[in-house]
PDB file of N, CA, C and O in Angstrom:
ATOM      1  N   MET A   1      -0.026  -6.787 -12.788  1.00  0.00           N
ATOM      2  CA  MET A   1      -0.386  -5.746 -11.872  1.00  0.00           C
ATOM      3  C   MET A   1       0.079  -6.182 -10.476  1.00  0.00           C
ATOM      4  O   MET A   1      -0.263  -7.265 -10.000  1.00  0.00           O
ATOM      5  N   LEU A   2       0.854  -5.324  -9.845  1.00  0.00           N
ATOM      6  CA  LEU A   2       1.320  -5.578  -8.486  1.00  0.00           C
ATOM      7  C   LEU A   2       0.627  -4.578  -7.573  1.00  0.00           C
ATOM      8  O   LEU A   2       0.709  -3.367  -7.780  1.00  0.00           O
ATOM      9  N   LEU A   3      -0.048  -5.095  -6.570  1.00  0.00           N
ATOM     10  CA  LEU A   3      -0.829  -4.255  -5.667  1.00  0.00           C
ATOM     11  C   LEU A   3      -0.291  -4.380  -4.254  1.00  0.00           C
ATOM     12  O   LEU A   3      -0.184  -5.479  -3.711  1.00  0.00           O
ATOM     13  N   HIS A   4       0.041  -3.257  -3.674  1.00  0.00           N
ATOM     14  CA  HIS A   4       0.555  -3.236  -2.313  1.00  0.00           C
ATOM     15  C   HIS A   4      -0.582  -2.927  -1.352  1.00  0.00           C
ATOM     16  O   HIS A   4      -1.508  -2.190  -1.692  1.00  0.00           O
ATOM     17  N   HIS A   5      -0.511  -3.488  -0.161  1.00  0.00           N
ATOM     18  CA  HIS A   5      -1.507  -3.197   0.863  1.00  0.00           C
ATOM     19  C   HIS A   5      -0.878  -3.325   2.243  1.00  0.00           C
ATOM     20  O   HIS A   5       0.161  -3.963   2.415  1.00  0.00           O
ATOM     21  N   HIS A   6      -1.518  -2.714   3.205  1.00  0.00           N
ATOM     22  CA  HIS A   6      -1.082  -2.838   4.586  1.00  0.00           C
ATOM     23  C   HIS A   6      -1.568  -4.182   5.118  1.00  0.00           C
ATOM     24  O   HIS A   6      -2.608  -4.686   4.693  1.00  0.00           O
ATOM     25  N   GLU A   7      -0.822  -4.750   6.036  1.00  0.00           N
ATOM     26  CA  GLU A   7      -1.165  -6.071   6.585  1.00  0.00           C
ATOM     27  C   GLU A   7      -2.572  -6.122   7.173  1.00  0.00           C
ATOM     28  O   GLU A   7      -3.189  -7.187   7.202  1.00  0.00           O
ATOM     29  N   LYS A   8      -3.081  -4.997   7.639  1.00  0.00           N
ATOM     30  CA  LYS A   8      -4.399  -4.942   8.272  1.00  0.00           C
ATOM     31  C   LYS A   8      -5.547  -5.008   7.265  1.00  0.00           C
ATOM     32  O   LYS A   8      -6.701  -5.163   7.664  1.00  0.00           O
ATOM     33  N   GLU A   9      -5.259  -4.894   5.989  1.00  0.00           N
ATOM     34  CA  GLU A   9      -6.291  -4.782   4.965  1.00  0.00           C
ATOM     35  C   GLU A   9      -6.609  -6.103   4.270  1.00  0.00           C
ATOM     36  O   GLU A   9      -6.880  -6.122   3.070  1.00  0.00           O
ATOM     37  N   VAL A  10      -6.578  -7.177   4.995  1.00  0.00           N
ATOM     38  CA  VAL A  10      -6.779  -8.512   4.427  1.00  0.00           C
ATOM     39  C   VAL A  10      -8.158  -8.643   3.777  1.00  0.00           C
ATOM     40  O   VAL A  10      -8.271  -9.196   2.683  1.00  0.00           O
ATOM     41  N   LYS A  11      -9.186  -8.152   4.423  1.00  0.00           N
ATOM     42  CA  LYS A  11     -10.546  -8.259   3.879  1.00  0.00           C
ATOM     43  C   LYS A  11     -10.661  -7.501   2.558  1.00  0.00           C
ATOM     44  O   LYS A  11     -11.295  -7.985   1.620  1.00  0.00           O
ATOM     45  N   ASP A  12     -10.057  -6.324   2.477  1.00  0.00           N
ATOM     46  CA  ASP A  12     -10.070  -5.561   1.227  1.00  0.00           C
ATOM     47  C   ASP A  12      -9.358  -6.313   0.113  1.00  0.00           C
ATOM     48  O   ASP A  12      -9.809  -6.311  -1.033  1.00  0.00           O
ATOM     49  N   VAL A  13      -8.251  -6.953   0.448  1.00  0.00           N
ATOM     50  CA  VAL A  13      -7.500  -7.735  -0.538  1.00  0.00           C
ATOM     51  C   VAL A  13      -8.352  -8.901  -1.050  1.00  0.00           C
ATOM     52  O   VAL A  13      -8.387  -9.171  -2.250  1.00  0.00           O
ATOM     53  N   GLU A  14      -9.029  -9.578  -0.142  1.00  0.00           N
ATOM     54  CA  GLU A  14      -9.894 -10.686  -0.533  1.00  0.00           C
ATOM     55  C   GLU A  14     -11.002 -10.211  -1.472  1.00  0.00           C
ATOM     56  O   GLU A  14     -11.283 -10.857  -2.482  1.00  0.00           O
ATOM     57  N   ASN A  15     -11.626  -9.089  -1.142  1.00  0.00           N
ATOM     58  CA  ASN A  15     -12.694  -8.551  -1.982  1.00  0.00           C
ATOM     59  C   ASN A  15     -12.180  -8.125  -3.352  1.00  0.00           C
ATOM     60  O   ASN A  15     -12.827  -8.390  -4.365  1.00  0.00           O
ATOM     61  N   LEU A  16     -11.034  -7.474  -3.393  1.00  0.00           N
ATOM     62  CA  LEU A  16     -10.474  -7.033  -4.667  1.00  0.00           C
ATOM     63  C   LEU A  16     -10.025  -8.222  -5.508  1.00  0.00           C
ATOM     64  O   LEU A  16     -10.170  -8.202  -6.731  1.00  0.00           O
ATOM     65  N   THR A  17      -9.489  -9.245  -4.878  1.00  0.00           N
ATOM     66  CA  THR A  17      -9.104 -10.458  -5.606  1.00  0.00           C
ATOM     67  C   THR A  17     -10.315 -11.072  -6.303  1.00  0.00           C
ATOM     68  O   THR A  17     -10.243 -11.423  -7.480  1.00  0.00           O
ATOM     69  N   LYS A  18     -11.414 -11.200  -5.588  1.00  0.00           N
ATOM     70  CA  LYS A  18     -12.649 -11.741  -6.175  1.00  0.00           C
ATOM     71  C   LYS A  18     -13.118 -10.884  -7.345  1.00  0.00           C
ATOM     72  O   LYS A  18     -13.519 -11.402  -8.387  1.00  0.00           O
ATOM     73  N   TYR A  19     -13.064  -9.566  -7.160  1.00  0.00           N
ATOM     74  CA  TYR A  19     -13.511  -8.648  -8.201  1.00  0.00           C
ATOM     75  C   TYR A  19     -12.657  -8.779  -9.469  1.00  0.00           C
ATOM     76  O   TYR A  19     -13.194  -8.867 -10.573  1.00  0.00           O
ATOM     77  N   ILE A  20     -11.341  -8.790  -9.309  1.00  0.00           N
ATOM     78  CA  ILE A  20     -10.451  -8.890 -10.467  1.00  0.00           C
ATOM     79  C   ILE A  20     -10.655 -10.215 -11.184  1.00  0.00           C
ATOM     80  O   ILE A  20     -10.747 -10.249 -12.411  1.00  0.00           O
ATOM     81  N   LYS A  21     -10.726 -11.304 -10.430  1.00  0.00           N
ATOM     82  CA  LYS A  21     -10.910 -12.620 -11.052  1.00  0.00           C
ATOM     83  C   LYS A  21     -12.233 -12.700 -11.808  1.00  0.00           C
ATOM     84  O   LYS A  21     -12.305 -13.327 -12.865  1.00  0.00           O
ATOM     85  N   LYS A  22     -13.265 -12.078 -11.284  1.00  0.00           N
ATOM     86  CA  LYS A  22     -14.570 -12.107 -11.930  1.00  0.00           C
ATOM     87  C   LYS A  22     -14.618 -11.213 -13.165  1.00  0.00           C
ATOM     88  O   LYS A  22     -15.147 -11.616 -14.201  1.00  0.00           O
ATOM     89  N   ASN A  23     -14.076 -10.014 -13.065  1.00  0.00           N
ATOM     90  CA  ASN A  23     -14.223  -9.015 -14.118  1.00  0.00           C
ATOM     91  C   ASN A  23     -13.069  -8.945 -15.113  1.00  0.00           C
ATOM     92  O   ASN A  23     -13.209  -8.365 -16.189  1.00  0.00           O
ATOM     93  N   SER A  24     -11.947  -9.526 -14.760  1.00  0.00           N
ATOM     94  CA  SER A  24     -10.790  -9.514 -15.658  1.00  0.00           C
ATOM     95  C   SER A  24      -9.959 -10.777 -15.424  1.00  0.00           C
ATOM     96  O   SER A  24      -8.822 -10.703 -14.959  1.00  0.00           O
ATOM     97  N   PRO A  25     -10.537 -11.936 -15.750  1.00  0.00           N
ATOM     98  CA  PRO A  25      -9.893 -13.207 -15.404  1.00  0.00           C
ATOM     99  C   PRO A  25      -8.510 -13.432 -16.011  1.00  0.00           C
ATOM    100  O   PRO A  25      -7.747 -14.257 -15.507  1.00  0.00           O
ATOM    101  N   SER A  26      -8.177 -12.722 -17.074  1.00  0.00           N
ATOM    102  CA  SER A  26      -6.857 -12.922 -17.691  1.00  0.00           C
ATOM    103  C   SER A  26      -5.788 -11.997 -17.100  1.00  0.00           C
ATOM    104  O   SER A  26      -4.619 -12.087 -17.474  1.00  0.00           O
ATOM    105  N   THR A  27      -6.177 -11.122 -16.194  1.00  0.00           N
ATOM    106  CA  THR A  27      -5.221 -10.181 -15.596  1.00  0.00           C
ATOM    107  C   THR A  27      -4.289 -10.902 -14.637  1.00  0.00           C
ATOM    108  O   THR A  27      -4.729 -11.598 -13.722  1.00  0.00           O
ATOM    109  N   LYS A  28      -3.002 -10.723 -14.862  1.00  0.00           N
ATOM    110  CA  LYS A  28      -1.984 -11.270 -13.963  1.00  0.00           C
ATOM    111  C   LYS A  28      -1.771 -10.247 -12.846  1.00  0.00           C
ATOM    112  O   LYS A  28      -1.430  -9.093 -13.107  1.00  0.00           O
ATOM    113  N   PHE A  29      -1.976 -10.679 -11.602  1.00  0.00           N
ATOM    114  CA  PHE A  29      -1.813  -9.755 -10.491  1.00  0.00           C
ATOM    115  C   PHE A  29      -1.295 -10.484  -9.262  1.00  0.00           C
ATOM    116  O   PHE A  29      -1.413 -11.701  -9.123  1.00  0.00           O
ATOM    117  N   GLU A  30      -0.719  -9.689  -8.384  1.00  0.00           N
ATOM    118  CA  GLU A  30      -0.220 -10.221  -7.120  1.00  0.00           C
ATOM    119  C   GLU A  30      -0.281  -9.108  -6.081  1.00  0.00           C
ATOM    120  O   GLU A  30      -0.093  -7.933  -6.397  1.00  0.00           O
ATOM    121  N   PHE A  31      -0.545  -9.495  -4.842  1.00  0.00           N
ATOM    122  CA  PHE A  31      -0.563  -8.554  -3.735  1.00  0.00           C
ATOM    123  C   PHE A  31       0.704  -8.733  -2.905  1.00  0.00           C
ATOM    124  O   PHE A  31       1.218  -9.842  -2.760  1.00  0.00           O
ATOM    125  N   ILE A  32       1.194  -7.624  -2.365  1.00  0.00           N
ATOM    126  CA  ILE A  32       2.312  -7.671  -1.441  1.00  0.00           C
ATOM    127  C   ILE A  32       1.961  -6.773  -0.247  1.00  0.00           C
ATOM    128  O   ILE A  32       1.538  -5.630  -0.416  1.00  0.00           O
ATOM    129  N   ALA A  33       2.143  -7.312   0.947  1.00  0.00           N
ATOM    130  CA  ALA A  33       1.802  -6.580   2.169  1.00  0.00           C
ATOM    131  C   ALA A  33       3.033  -5.931   2.779  1.00  0.00           C
ATOM    132  O   ALA A  33       4.146  -6.442   2.657  1.00  0.00           O
ATOM    133  N   GLY A  34       2.821  -4.810   3.432  1.00  0.00           N
ATOM    134  CA  GLY A  34       3.906  -4.154   4.140  1.00  0.00           C
ATOM    135  C   GLY A  34       3.513  -2.761   4.583  1.00  0.00           C
ATOM    136  O   GLY A  34       2.477  -2.238   4.172  1.00  0.00           O
ATOM    137  N   ASP A  35       4.331  -2.169   5.410  1.00  0.00           N
ATOM    138  CA  ASP A  35       4.112  -0.824   5.940  1.00  0.00           C
ATOM    139  C   ASP A  35       5.082   0.122   5.245  1.00  0.00           C
ATOM    140  O   ASP A  35       6.276   0.113   5.545  1.00  0.00           O
ATOM    141  N   LEU A  36       4.588   0.927   4.330  1.00  0.00           N
ATOM    142  CA  LEU A  36       5.457   1.780   3.524  1.00  0.00           C
ATOM    143  C   LEU A  36       5.996   2.998   4.263  1.00  0.00           C
ATOM    144  O   LEU A  36       6.598   3.878   3.648  1.00  0.00           O
ATOM    145  N   SER A  37       5.789   3.056   5.563  1.00  0.00           N
ATOM    146  CA  SER A  37       6.387   4.160   6.312  1.00  0.00           C
ATOM    147  C   SER A  37       7.835   3.864   6.669  1.00  0.00           C
ATOM    148  O   SER A  37       8.511   4.704   7.262  1.00  0.00           O
ATOM    149  N   THR A  38       8.324   2.661   6.307  1.00  0.00           N
ATOM    150  CA  THR A  38       9.724   2.318   6.565  1.00  0.00           C
ATOM    151  C   THR A  38      10.467   2.134   5.240  1.00  0.00           C
ATOM    152  O   THR A  38       9.914   1.602   4.278  1.00  0.00           O
ATOM    153  N   LEU A  39      11.690   2.567   5.204  1.00  0.00           N
ATOM    154  CA  LEU A  39      12.502   2.460   3.997  1.00  0.00           C
ATOM    155  C   LEU A  39      12.686   1.008   3.571  1.00  0.00           C
ATOM    156  O   LEU A  39      12.686   0.709   2.376  1.00  0.00           O
ATOM    157  N   ALA A  40      12.841   0.112   4.526  1.00  0.00           N
ATOM    158  CA  ALA A  40      13.027  -1.304   4.196  1.00  0.00           C
ATOM    159  C   ALA A  40      11.833  -1.856   3.420  1.00  0.00           C
ATOM    160  O   ALA A  40      12.008  -2.618   2.469  1.00  0.00           O
ATOM    161  N   GLU A  41      10.632  -1.477   3.818  1.00  0.00           N
ATOM    162  CA  GLU A  41       9.429  -1.953   3.117  1.00  0.00           C
ATOM    163  C   GLU A  41       9.313  -1.343   1.729  1.00  0.00           C
ATOM    164  O   GLU A  41       8.883  -2.016   0.793  1.00  0.00           O
ATOM    165  N   VAL A  42       9.690  -0.085   1.586  1.00  0.00           N
ATOM    166  CA  VAL A  42       9.672   0.564   0.280  1.00  0.00           C
ATOM    167  C   VAL A  42      10.645  -0.146  -0.662  1.00  0.00           C
ATOM    168  O   VAL A  42      10.314  -0.413  -1.817  1.00  0.00           O
ATOM    169  N   GLU A  43      11.833  -0.446  -0.168  1.00  0.00           N
ATOM    170  CA  GLU A  43      12.820  -1.144  -0.986  1.00  0.00           C
ATOM    171  C   GLU A  43      12.352  -2.552  -1.338  1.00  0.00           C
ATOM    172  O   GLU A  43      12.568  -3.014  -2.459  1.00  0.00           O
ATOM    173  N   LYS A  44      11.712  -3.236  -0.392  1.00  0.00           N
ATOM    174  CA  LYS A  44      11.166  -4.571  -0.645  1.00  0.00           C
ATOM    175  C   LYS A  44      10.117  -4.513  -1.756  1.00  0.00           C
ATOM    176  O   LYS A  44      10.104  -5.358  -2.651  1.00  0.00           O
ATOM    177  N   LEU A  45       9.246  -3.517  -1.690  1.00  0.00           N
ATOM    178  CA  LEU A  45       8.216  -3.362  -2.714  1.00  0.00           C
ATOM    179  C   LEU A  45       8.841  -3.045  -4.072  1.00  0.00           C
ATOM    180  O   LEU A  45       8.417  -3.585  -5.094  1.00  0.00           O
ATOM    181  N   ALA A  46       9.845  -2.172  -4.084  1.00  0.00           N
ATOM    182  CA  ALA A  46      10.512  -1.827  -5.344  1.00  0.00           C
ATOM    183  C   ALA A  46      11.177  -3.051  -5.963  1.00  0.00           C
ATOM    184  O   ALA A  46      11.085  -3.259  -7.173  1.00  0.00           O
ATOM    185  N   ASP A  47      11.846  -3.862  -5.149  1.00  0.00           N
ATOM    186  CA  ASP A  47      12.482  -5.083  -5.658  1.00  0.00           C
ATOM    187  C   ASP A  47      11.440  -6.057  -6.203  1.00  0.00           C
ATOM    188  O   ASP A  47      11.642  -6.666  -7.254  1.00  0.00           O
ATOM    189  N   LYS A  48      10.329  -6.202  -5.489  1.00  0.00           N
ATOM    190  CA  LYS A  48       9.262  -7.097  -5.932  1.00  0.00           C
ATOM    191  C   LYS A  48       8.666  -6.605  -7.249  1.00  0.00           C
ATOM    192  O   LYS A  48       8.414  -7.402  -8.153  1.00  0.00           O
ATOM    193  N   ALA A  49       8.443  -5.303  -7.359  1.00  0.00           N
ATOM    194  CA  ALA A  49       7.886  -4.732  -8.584  1.00  0.00           C
ATOM    195  C   ALA A  49       8.830  -4.964  -9.760  1.00  0.00           C
ATOM    196  O   ALA A  49       8.392  -5.328 -10.851  1.00  0.00           O
ATOM    197  N   LYS A  50      10.103  -4.755  -9.538  1.00  0.00           N
ATOM    198  CA  LYS A  50      11.096  -4.964 -10.602  1.00  0.00           C
ATOM    199  C   LYS A  50      11.070  -6.403 -11.083  1.00  0.00           C
ATOM    200  O   LYS A  50      11.103  -6.660 -12.286  1.00  0.00           O
ATOM    201  N   SER A  51      11.011  -7.334 -10.156  1.00  0.00           N
ATOM    202  CA  SER A  51      10.972  -8.751 -10.502  1.00  0.00           C
ATOM    203  C   SER A  51       9.649  -9.137 -11.163  1.00  0.00           C
ATOM    204  O   SER A  51       9.644  -9.768 -12.220  1.00  0.00           O
ATOM    205  N   PHE A  52       8.541  -8.763 -10.549  1.00  0.00           N
ATOM    206  CA  PHE A  52       7.211  -9.150 -11.013  1.00  0.00           C
ATOM    207  C   PHE A  52       6.899  -8.547 -12.374  1.00  0.00           C
ATOM    208  O   PHE A  52       6.285  -9.198 -13.219  1.00  0.00           O
ATOM    209  N   LEU A  53       7.319  -7.305 -12.587  1.00  0.00           N
ATOM    210  CA  LEU A  53       6.978  -6.593 -13.821  1.00  0.00           C
ATOM    211  C   LEU A  53       8.074  -6.677 -14.877  1.00  0.00           C
ATOM    212  O   LEU A  53       8.010  -5.982 -15.891  1.00  0.00           O
ATOM    213  N   GLY A  54       9.064  -7.509 -14.652  1.00  0.00           N
ATOM    214  CA  GLY A  54      10.116  -7.681 -15.639  1.00  0.00           C
ATOM    215  C   GLY A  54      10.962  -6.435 -15.849  1.00  0.00           C
ATOM    216  O   GLY A  54      11.482  -6.205 -16.941  1.00  0.00           O
ATOM    217  N   GLY A  55      11.098  -5.632 -14.798  1.00  0.00           N
ATOM    218  CA  GLY A  55      11.950  -4.445 -14.895  1.00  0.00           C
ATOM    219  C   GLY A  55      11.292  -3.252 -15.542  1.00  0.00           C
ATOM    220  O   GLY A  55      11.940  -2.225 -15.741  1.00  0.00           O
ATOM    221  N   ARG A  56      10.003  -3.361 -15.881  1.00  0.00           N
ATOM    222  CA  ARG A  56       9.310  -2.276 -16.583  1.00  0.00           C
ATOM    223  C   ARG A  56       8.055  -1.866 -15.817  1.00  0.00           C
ATOM    224  O   ARG A  56       7.232  -2.705 -15.452  1.00  0.00           O
ATOM    225  N   VAL A  57       7.924  -0.568 -15.582  1.00  0.00           N
ATOM    226  CA  VAL A  57       6.728  -0.034 -14.940  1.00  0.00           C
ATOM    227  C   VAL A  57       6.061   0.918 -15.919  1.00  0.00           C
ATOM    228  O   VAL A  57       6.635   1.948 -16.271  1.00  0.00           O
ATOM    229  N   ASP A  58       4.842   0.581 -16.366  1.00  0.00           N
ATOM    230  CA  ASP A  58       4.104   1.437 -17.296  1.00  0.00           C
ATOM    231  C   ASP A  58       3.322   2.518 -16.556  1.00  0.00           C
ATOM    232  O   ASP A  58       3.263   3.663 -17.004  1.00  0.00           O
ATOM    233  N   VAL A  59       2.734   2.160 -15.445  1.00  0.00           N
ATOM    234  CA  VAL A  59       1.954   3.100 -14.645  1.00  0.00           C
ATOM    235  C   VAL A  59       2.276   2.857 -13.179  1.00  0.00           C
ATOM    236  O   VAL A  59       2.300   1.716 -12.719  1.00  0.00           O
ATOM    237  N   LEU A  60       2.519   3.929 -12.457  1.00  0.00           N
ATOM    238  CA  LEU A  60       2.759   3.831 -11.019  1.00  0.00           C
ATOM    239  C   LEU A  60       1.754   4.736 -10.331  1.00  0.00           C
ATOM    240  O   LEU A  60       1.689   5.934 -10.606  1.00  0.00           O
ATOM    241  N   PHE A  61       0.984   4.161  -9.448  1.00  0.00           N
ATOM    242  CA  PHE A  61      -0.021   4.918  -8.705  1.00  0.00           C
ATOM    243  C   PHE A  61       0.208   4.680  -7.227  1.00  0.00           C
ATOM    244  O   PHE A  61       0.213   3.539  -6.763  1.00  0.00           O
ATOM    245  N   ASN A  62       0.396   5.755  -6.494  1.00  0.00           N
ATOM    246  CA  ASN A  62       0.640   5.652  -5.063  1.00  0.00           C
ATOM    247  C   ASN A  62      -0.516   6.306  -4.313  1.00  0.00           C
ATOM    248  O   ASN A  62      -0.767   7.502  -4.461  1.00  0.00           O
ATOM    249  N   ASN A  63      -1.203   5.522  -3.519  1.00  0.00           N
ATOM    250  CA  ASN A  63      -2.304   6.034  -2.706  1.00  0.00           C
ATOM    251  C   ASN A  63      -2.081   5.552  -1.275  1.00  0.00           C
ATOM    252  O   ASN A  63      -2.887   4.804  -0.721  1.00  0.00           O
ATOM    253  N   HIS A  64      -0.997   5.986  -0.704  1.00  0.00           N
ATOM    254  CA  HIS A  64      -0.603   5.537   0.623  1.00  0.00           C
ATOM    255  C   HIS A  64      -0.737   6.695   1.597  1.00  0.00           C
ATOM    256  O   HIS A  64      -0.103   7.735   1.423  1.00  0.00           O
ATOM    257  N   ALA A  65      -1.556   6.518   2.612  1.00  0.00           N
ATOM    258  CA  ALA A  65      -1.749   7.587   3.587  1.00  0.00           C
ATOM    259  C   ALA A  65      -2.292   7.009   4.880  1.00  0.00           C
ATOM    260  O   ALA A  65      -2.720   5.856   4.936  1.00  0.00           O
ATOM    261  N   THR A  66      -2.267   7.815   5.897  1.00  0.00           N
ATOM    262  CA  THR A  66      -2.856   7.444   7.173  1.00  0.00           C
ATOM    263  C   THR A  66      -3.465   8.691   7.796  1.00  0.00           C
ATOM    264  O   THR A  66      -3.072   9.816   7.487  1.00  0.00           O
ATOM    265  N   GLN A  67      -4.410   8.475   8.658  1.00  0.00           N
ATOM    266  CA  GLN A  67      -5.072   9.599   9.313  1.00  0.00           C
ATOM    267  C   GLN A  67      -5.516   9.175  10.701  1.00  0.00           C
ATOM    268  O   GLN A  67      -6.003   8.061  10.893  1.00  0.00           O
ATOM    269  N   GLN A  68      -5.349  10.047  11.646  1.00  0.00           N
ATOM    270  CA  GLN A  68      -5.832   9.822  13.008  1.00  0.00           C
ATOM    271  C   GLN A  68      -6.860  10.905  13.282  1.00  0.00           C
ATOM    272  O   GLN A  68      -6.510  12.074  13.445  1.00  0.00           O
ATOM    273  N   GLU A  69      -8.129  10.518  13.332  1.00  0.00           N
ATOM    274  CA  GLU A  69      -9.180  11.511  13.506  1.00  0.00           C
ATOM    275  C   GLU A  69      -9.234  11.997  14.955  1.00  0.00           C
ATOM    276  O   GLU A  69      -9.346  11.205  15.891  1.00  0.00           O
ATOM    277  N   VAL A  70      -9.154  13.308  15.115  1.00  0.00           N
ATOM    278  CA  VAL A  70      -9.247  13.941  16.426  1.00  0.00           C
ATOM    279  C   VAL A  70     -10.058  15.230  16.274  1.00  0.00           C
ATOM    280  O   VAL A  70     -10.191  15.766  15.174  1.00  0.00           O
ATOM    281  N   GLU A  71     -10.584  15.707  17.373  1.00  0.00           N
ATOM    282  CA  GLU A  71     -11.352  16.958  17.346  1.00  0.00           C
ATOM    283  C   GLU A  71     -10.449  18.148  16.984  1.00  0.00           C
ATOM    284  O   GLU A  71     -10.849  19.041  16.237  1.00  0.00           O
ATOM    285  N   SER A  72      -9.249  18.141  17.520  1.00  0.00           N
ATOM    286  CA  SER A  72      -8.310  19.235  17.301  1.00  0.00           C
ATOM    287  C   SER A  72      -6.927  18.652  17.046  1.00  0.00           C
ATOM    288  O   SER A  72      -6.558  17.640  17.642  1.00  0.00           O
ATOM    289  N   ILE A  73      -6.165  19.281  16.168  1.00  0.00           N
ATOM    290  CA  ILE A  73      -4.796  18.834  15.887  1.00  0.00           C
ATOM    291  C   ILE A  73      -3.944  18.848  17.151  1.00  0.00           C
ATOM    292  O   ILE A  73      -2.949  18.129  17.248  1.00  0.00           O
ATOM    293  N   LEU A  74      -4.334  19.658  18.102  1.00  0.00           N
ATOM    294  CA  LEU A  74      -3.605  19.736  19.369  1.00  0.00           C
ATOM    295  C   LEU A  74      -3.731  18.453  20.187  1.00  0.00           C
ATOM    296  O   LEU A  74      -2.959  18.235  21.121  1.00  0.00           O
ATOM    297  N   GLU A  75      -4.693  17.611  19.847  1.00  0.00           N
ATOM    298  CA  GLU A  75      -4.896  16.346  20.554  1.00  0.00           C
ATOM    299  C   GLU A  75      -3.964  15.234  20.067  1.00  0.00           C
ATOM    300  O   GLU A  75      -3.854  14.193  20.716  1.00  0.00           O
ATOM    301  N   LEU A  76      -3.303  15.441  18.951  1.00  0.00           N
ATOM    302  CA  LEU A  76      -2.407  14.413  18.430  1.00  0.00           C
ATOM    303  C   LEU A  76      -1.181  14.262  19.329  1.00  0.00           C
ATOM    304  O   LEU A  76      -0.505  15.238  19.653  1.00  0.00           O
ATOM    305  N   GLU A  77      -0.916  13.034  19.719  1.00  0.00           N
ATOM    306  CA  GLU A  77       0.305  12.736  20.477  1.00  0.00           C
ATOM    307  C   GLU A  77       1.498  12.888  19.537  1.00  0.00           C
ATOM    308  O   GLU A  77       1.352  12.793  18.318  1.00  0.00           O
ATOM    309  N   ASP A  78       2.669  13.125  20.105  1.00  0.00           N
ATOM    310  CA  ASP A  78       3.873  13.262  19.277  1.00  0.00           C
ATOM    311  C   ASP A  78       4.086  12.048  18.389  1.00  0.00           C
ATOM    312  O   ASP A  78       4.437  12.193  17.218  1.00  0.00           O
ATOM    313  N   SER A  79       3.880  10.859  18.926  1.00  0.00           N
ATOM    314  CA  SER A  79       4.093   9.640  18.141  1.00  0.00           C
ATOM    315  C   SER A  79       3.093   9.541  16.988  1.00  0.00           C
ATOM    316  O   SER A  79       3.448   9.074  15.906  1.00  0.00           O
ATOM    317  N   GLN A  80       1.852   9.973  17.205  1.00  0.00           N
ATOM    318  CA  GLN A  80       0.850   9.961  16.133  1.00  0.00           C
ATOM    319  C   GLN A  80       1.232  10.963  15.050  1.00  0.00           C
ATOM    320  O   GLN A  80       1.150  10.661  13.859  1.00  0.00           O
ATOM    321  N   TRP A  81       1.647  12.151  15.466  1.00  0.00           N
ATOM    322  CA  TRP A  81       2.043  13.187  14.516  1.00  0.00           C
ATOM    323  C   TRP A  81       3.203  12.680  13.634  1.00  0.00           C
ATOM    324  O   TRP A  81       3.184  12.842  12.414  1.00  0.00           O
ATOM    325  N   THR A  82       4.187  12.077  14.262  1.00  0.00           N
ATOM    326  CA  THR A  82       5.337  11.553  13.532  1.00  0.00           C
ATOM    327  C   THR A  82       4.907  10.458  12.558  1.00  0.00           C
ATOM    328  O   THR A  82       5.360  10.436  11.413  1.00  0.00           O
ATOM    329  N   HIS A  83       4.039   9.552  13.002  1.00  0.00           N
ATOM    330  CA  HIS A  83       3.558   8.469  12.129  1.00  0.00           C
ATOM    331  C   HIS A  83       2.801   9.031  10.918  1.00  0.00           C
ATOM    332  O   HIS A  83       3.041   8.599   9.791  1.00  0.00           O
ATOM    333  N   VAL A  84       1.908   9.972  11.135  1.00  0.00           N
ATOM    334  CA  VAL A  84       1.148  10.579  10.036  1.00  0.00           C
ATOM    335  C   VAL A  84       2.097  11.270   9.060  1.00  0.00           C
ATOM    336  O   VAL A  84       1.975  11.092   7.848  1.00  0.00           O
ATOM    337  N   PHE A  85       3.031  12.047   9.570  1.00  0.00           N
ATOM    338  CA  PHE A  85       3.966  12.744   8.704  1.00  0.00           C
ATOM    339  C   PHE A  85       4.861  11.776   7.929  1.00  0.00           C
ATOM    340  O   PHE A  85       5.031  11.923   6.719  1.00  0.00           O
ATOM    341  N   ASP A  86       5.431  10.792   8.616  1.00  0.00           N
ATOM    342  CA  ASP A  86       6.302   9.817   7.965  1.00  0.00           C
ATOM    343  C   ASP A  86       5.572   9.039   6.870  1.00  0.00           C
ATOM    344  O   ASP A  86       6.133   8.780   5.805  1.00  0.00           O
ATOM    345  N   THR A  87       4.335   8.674   7.136  1.00  0.00           N
ATOM    346  CA  THR A  87       3.569   7.893   6.172  1.00  0.00           C
ATOM    347  C   THR A  87       3.130   8.729   4.982  1.00  0.00           C
ATOM    348  O   THR A  87       3.273   8.299   3.838  1.00  0.00           O
ATOM    349  N   ASN A  88       2.605   9.900   5.234  1.00  0.00           N
ATOM    350  CA  ASN A  88       2.016  10.702   4.167  1.00  0.00           C
ATOM    351  C   ASN A  88       3.027  11.503   3.355  1.00  0.00           C
ATOM    352  O   ASN A  88       2.742  11.896   2.224  1.00  0.00           O
ATOM    353  N   MET A  89       4.186  11.742   3.916  1.00  0.00           N
ATOM    354  CA  MET A  89       5.176  12.523   3.186  1.00  0.00           C
ATOM    355  C   MET A  89       6.182  11.620   2.523  1.00  0.00           C
ATOM    356  O   MET A  89       7.100  12.101   1.858  1.00  0.00           O
TER     357      MET A  89
END
């Protein structure tokens, strides 16, 4: 199992590592950090997955998104709007 995460999510990775080791000690897993809003990071993740999984992907689950909470969409700066769109689309 190859799990991707954003660099800021270190605590979540630590918690999930403990959980997997406790509840499924024979599971082979690895985490890879990066920002999937850039093509270079997507390609890096794809190369890592190909290598780690022996060229075979049985299940692919993508839960990558970002959100900037504001009272009104009109409050979003252009750079925030672009980041949200680039990441979520």
